[in-house]
C-alpha positions as CSV (number, residue, x, y, z in Angstrom):
1,M,29.0,-28.6,-4.0
2,K,27.4,-26.6,-6.7
3,E,29.0,-23.2,-7.3
4,R,26.7,-20.3,-6.5
5,V,28.0,-18.0,-9.2
6,G,29.2,-18.5,-12.8
7,Q,31.8,-17.0,-15.0
8,K,32.7,-13.4,-14.3
9,I,31.7,-10.8,-16.9
10,K,33.5,-7.5,-17.4
11,L,31.5,-4.7,-15.8
12,T,31.2,-1.5,-17.9
13,N,29.6,1.8,-16.9
14,Y,27.3,0.4,-14.1
15,E,29.0,2.2,-11.2
16,A,26.8,5.3,-11.3
17,L,23.6,3.3,-11.5
18,L,24.2,0.8,-8.8
19,G,26.9,2.5,-6.7
20,V,29.3,-0.3,-7.6
21,S,32.9,0.0,-6.4
22,N,35.8,-0.6,-8.7
23,E,36.4,-4.0,-7.1
24,E,33.0,-5.3,-7.9
25,S,32.2,-7.1,-11.1
26,A,29.2,-8.8,-12.6
27,V,28.8,-12.6,-12.6
28,D,26.3,-14.9,-14.3
29,V,23.8,-16.3,-11.7
30,S,21.1,-18.9,-12.2
31,I,17.7,-17.3,-12.3
32,R,16.4,-20.2,-10.2
33,D,18.8,-19.2,-7.4
34,I,17.4,-15.7,-7.0
35,H,14.2,-15.0,-4.9
36,S,12.3,-11.8,-4.4
37,F,13.2,-9.3,-1.7
38,E,11.0,-9.9,1.4
39,N,7.9,-7.7,1.5
40,H,9.0,-6.1,-1.8
41,P,6.4,-3.3,-2.3
42,F,6.8,-2.8,-6.1
43,K,4.5,-4.8,-8.4
44,V,5.9,-6.7,-11.4
45,I,3.1,-6.6,-14.0
46,D,2.9,-8.4,-17.3
47,D,1.9,-5.2,-19.2
48,D,3.0,-3.7,-22.6
49,K,6.2,-2.3,-21.1
50,M,7.1,-5.8,-19.8
51,A,6.4,-7.2,-23.2
52,E,8.8,-4.6,-24.7
53,L,11.5,-5.5,-22.1
54,V,11.1,-9.2,-22.9
55,E,11.6,-8.6,-26.6
56,S,14.6,-6.3,-25.9
57,I,16.2,-9.1,-23.8
58,K,15.6,-11.7,-26.5
59,V,17.6,-9.5,-29.0
60,N,20.2,-7.8,-26.8
61,G,20.3,-9.8,-23.6
62,V,20.2,-8.2,-20.1
63,L,22.3,-5.1,-20.5
64,T,22.3,-3.9,-16.9
65,P,23.1,-6.4,-14.2
66,V,20.7,-6.9,-11.3
67,L,21.8,-6.3,-7.7
68,I,21.5,-9.2,-5.3
69,R,22.9,-10.3,-1.9
70,P,23.5,-13.8,-0.5
71,S,20.4,-15.0,1.2
72,K,20.4,-15.4,5.0
73,K,17.4,-17.7,5.1
74,T,17.8,-20.0,2.1
75,R,20.4,-21.2,-0.4
76,G,20.8,-18.7,-3.2
77,Y,20.3,-15.0,-3.4
78,E,17.9,-12.2,-2.5
79,M,17.0,-9.7,-5.2
80,I,17.7,-6.1,-4.3
81,S,17.3,-4.2,-7.6
82,G,16.1,-5.8,-10.8
83,H,12.8,-7.6,-10.2
84,R,11.4,-6.6,-13.5
85,R,14.6,-7.6,-15.4
86,L,14.6,-10.9,-13.6
87,H,11.0,-11.6,-14.5
88,A,11.5,-10.5,-18.1
89,A,14.7,-12.6,-18.5
90,G,12.7,-15.7,-17.4
91,L,9.9,-14.9,-19.9
92,A,12.6,-14.5,-22.6
93,G,13.8,-18.0,-21.9
94,L,17.1,-17.2,-20.2
95,S,18.4,-19.4,-17.4
96,M,21.2,-17.1,-16.2
97,I,21.3,-13.4,-15.6
98,P,24.3,-11.0,-15.0
99,A,24.3,-9.8,-11.4
100,I,26.3,-7.8,-8.9
101,V,26.6,-9.8,-5.7
102,R,27.0,-7.6,-2.6
103,E,27.0,-8.4,1.1
104,M,24.5,-6.1,2.8
105,D,22.8,-5.9,6.2
106,D,19.0,-5.7,6.2
107,D,18.7,-1.9,6.5
108,T,21.2,-1.2,3.8
109,A,19.4,-3.7,1.5
110,V,16.1,-2.0,2.2
111,L,17.5,1.4,1.3
112,A,19.1,0.2,-1.8
113,M,16.0,-1.7,-2.9
114,V,13.7,1.3,-2.4
115,D,16.1,3.9,-3.9
116,A,16.5,1.8,-7.0
117,N,12.7,1.7,-7.6
118,I,11.2,4.8,-6.1
119,Q,11.9,7.1,-9.0
120,R,10.1,4.9,-11.5
121,E,7.3,6.6,-13.4
122,E,3.7,5.7,-12.7
123,L,4.2,4.2,-9.2
124,L,0.9,3.2,-7.6
125,P,0.0,4.9,-4.2
126,S,0.3,1.5,-2.5
127,E,3.8,1.0,-3.9
128,K,4.9,4.4,-2.6
129,A,3.2,3.9,0.7
130,F,5.0,0.7,1.7
131,A,8.3,1.8,0.0
132,Y,8.3,5.0,2.0
133,K,7.5,3.2,5.2
134,M,10.3,0.7,4.7
135,K,12.8,3.4,3.9
136,M,11.8,5.6,6.9
137,D,12.0,2.6,9.3
138,A,15.4,1.7,7.9
139,M,16.7,5.3,8.1
140,R,15.6,5.5,11.7
141,R,17.1,2.2,12.7
142,S,20.4,3.2,11.1
143,V,21.0,6.1,13.5
144,G,19.7,4.4,16.7
145,R,16.9,5.2,19.1
146,K,15.4,8.7,19.7
147,S,17.1,10.7,22.5
148,S,16.4,14.0,24.3
149,E,19.1,15.6,22.2
150,N,17.8,14.8,18.8
151,V,14.0,15.1,19.1
152,S,12.6,17.9,17.1
153,Q,9.5,20.0,18.0
154,N,7.5,17.8,15.6
155,E,8.7,14.7,17.5
156,T,10.6,13.3,14.5
157,H,13.6,11.0,15.0
158,Y,16.7,12.9,14.0
159,K,14.5,14.5,11.3
160,A,14.5,11.4,9.2
161,D,11.5,12.7,7.3
162,V,13.6,15.8,6.3
163,A,16.4,13.7,5.0
164,M,14.0,11.5,3.2
165,A,12.1,14.4,1.6
166,D,15.4,15.7,0.2
167,E,16.0,12.3,-1.4
168,V,12.6,11.4,-2.8
169,G,11.3,14.8,-3.8
170,D,8.0,14.6,-1.8
171,S,7.4,16.9,1.1
172,R,7.6,15.7,4.7
173,A,3.8,16.0,5.0
174,Q,3.2,14.1,1.8
175,I,5.5,11.3,2.9
176,R,3.6,11.0,6.1
177,R,0.3,10.8,4.2
178,Y,1.6,8.1,2.0
179,I,2.8,6.1,5.0
180,R,-0.7,6.4,6.5
181,L,-2.0,4.4,3.6
182,T,-0.3,1.3,5.0
183,E,-2.9,1.4,7.8
184,L,-5.7,0.7,5.3
185,I,-7.2,-2.8,4.7
186,P,-6.1,-4.3,1.4
187,E,-9.5,-3.9,-0.2
188,I,-9.6,-0.1,0.4
189,L,-6.0,0.3,-0.7
190,E,-6.9,-1.4,-4.0
191,Y,-9.6,1.2,-4.4
192,V,-7.0,3.9,-3.9
193,D,-4.7,2.3,-6.6
194,T,-7.7,2.2,-9.1
195,K,-8.7,5.8,-8.2
196,R,-12.0,4.8,-6.9
197,I,-11.2,6.6,-3.7
198,Q,-9.4,10.0,-3.5
199,F,-6.0,10.0,-2.0
200,T,-6.8,12.5,0.8
201,V,-10.0,10.6,1.6
202,A,-8.0,7.4,1.9
203,V,-5.6,9.1,4.4
204,D,-8.6,10.1,6.6
205,I,-10.0,6.5,6.4
206,S,-6.6,5.2,7.6
207,Y,-7.3,6.7,11.1
208,I,-10.4,4.6,11.4
209,D,-10.4,1.1,13.0
210,K,-9.8,-1.7,10.5
211,E,-13.1,-3.5,11.4
212,I,-15.0,-0.3,10.6
213,Q,-12.9,0.0,7.4
214,K,-14.5,-3.3,6.3
215,W,-17.9,-1.7,6.5
216,I,-16.7,1.4,4.6
217,Y,-15.5,-1.0,1.9
218,E,-18.8,-2.7,1.7
219,Y,-20.6,0.7,1.5
220,I,-18.3,1.9,-1.3
221,K,-18.8,-1.5,-3.1
222,E,-22.6,-0.8,-3.0
223,N,-22.7,2.9,-3.5
224,G,-19.7,3.8,-5.8
225,T,-17.5,6.0,-3.6
226,V,-17.3,8.2,-0.5
227,K,-16.7,11.9,-0.1
228,P,-14.5,13.8,2.4
229,K,-17.6,15.1,4.2
230,Q,-18.9,11.6,4.8
231,I,-15.6,10.3,6.2
232,S,-15.1,13.4,8.4
233,A,-18.6,12.9,9.9
234,L,-17.9,9.2,10.5
235,R,-14.6,9.9,12.2
236,E,-16.3,12.3,14.6
237,E,-19.0,9.7,15.5
238,C,-16.4,7.0,15.9
239,E,-14.6,9.2,18.5
240,K,-17.8,9.6,20.4
241,G,-18.6,6.0,21.1
242,V,-19.5,2.5,19.7
243,M,-20.0,2.3,15.9
244,T,-22.3,-0.2,14.2
245,Q,-22.7,-1.0,10.6
246,P,-26.3,0.3,10.4
247,K,-25.2,3.5,12.2
248,L,-22.3,3.9,9.7
249,I,-24.7,3.5,6.7
250,M,-27.0,6.2,8.3
251,I,-24.1,8.6,8.7
252,M,-22.9,8.1,5.2
253,N,-26.3,8.5,3.7
254,N,-27.0,11.6,5.7
255,H,-23.8,13.3,4.6
256,Q,-23.9,12.6,0.9
257,T,-22.9,15.6,-1.2
258,G,-25.9,17.6,-2.3
259,K,-28.2,15.8,0.0
260,T,-31.0,18.1,1.4
261,S,-32.6,17.6,4.8
262,G,-36.1,18.0,5.9
263,G,-37.7,16.2,3.0
264,K,-40.9,14.1,3.4
265,L,-40.3,10.4,4.0
266,T,-43.1,8.1,3.0
267,L,-43.2,4.4,3.9
268,S,-45.6,2.1,2.0
269,E,-47.9,0.3,4.4
270,K,-48.3,-2.6,1.9
271,K,-44.5,-3.0,1.8
272,L,-44.2,-2.8,5.6
273,R,-46.8,-5.5,6.2
274,E,-44.6,-8.0,4.4
275,Y,-42.5,-8.0,7.6
276,F,-45.3,-8.4,10.1
277,P,-48.0,-11.0,11.0
278,A,-51.4,-10.4,9.6
279,S,-52.8,-9.9,13.1
280,Y,-50.7,-6.7,13.6
281,G,-52.5,-3.5,13.3
282,S,-51.0,-0.1,12.2
283,D,-50.3,0.9,15.8
284,D,-48.5,-2.4,16.5
285,I,-46.3,-1.9,13.5
286,K,-45.5,1.7,14.5
287,N,-44.5,0.6,18.0
288,V,-42.2,-2.1,16.7
289,L,-40.6,0.3,14.2
290,F,-39.9,2.9,16.9
291,Q,-38.5,0.4,19.3
292,L,-36.1,-0.9,16.6
293,L,-35.1,2.7,15.6
294,D,-34.3,3.5,19.3
295,K,-32.1,0.5,19.5
296,W,-30.4,1.5,16.2
297,K,-29.8,5.0,17.4
298,N,-28.2,3.7,20.6
299,G,-26.0,1.3,18.7
300,E,-27.7,-1.8,20.0
301,V,-28.4,-3.3,16.6
């Protein structure tokens, strides 16, 4: 049977970085035997920084071992910390990579994975959102279910958000806002990452049904962006009753920033006649238009 690990390498000065005990040492592991952490929220991008890392590895090798655990589902290992190093090592032509192999349960692995990546510079909102959610869920599971003795006035479970805020440097409220982003459809979340939608506006959108979020996405795609006033008005109308796409468009248009009301609206009769039979007179056209507008107003079309 093929050995899962290779020759041991002396570990020097990695303890502080990876929380490695004195008994642990790095070993060479085949890159092909390591797979990504399930639902890993941090993106590995082939950008300029990746190119620099690849060149560094070609010259110096992988100086800091990755952290992995034996896989429970497949033969090999699951990456905990070091996705970028693993990717760069592959691009540099390496077949083996130094690694710390550690037995971990799922929640411990999640906490280690998030903590190793969350302090990186230039994290995208989507990366923080899913990382914070994974960490919060793991922290809550690690202390058991909520009980009458440990519920705070804010209904937090053992104040996990307080403990997490102390660790990651964001406030409890900001952590909750980031986690709300996980309720967005992928298309809108992508707009948040590319700064086409403001962070606070995206948080408000996250409270809207995902089917309606699809219409919001289409509106943004056609009109450029949306403002807080538009989403606030939309949320109010959604709470009142059934929402339709035509009604959403009307709400968005009526609440555009700087839009004035009471202006004169003129419809070209020549343009309107393109939609009606030649036998229809002006009164016939008006009757049809008002009937359709009544149905639109009531959410029937």
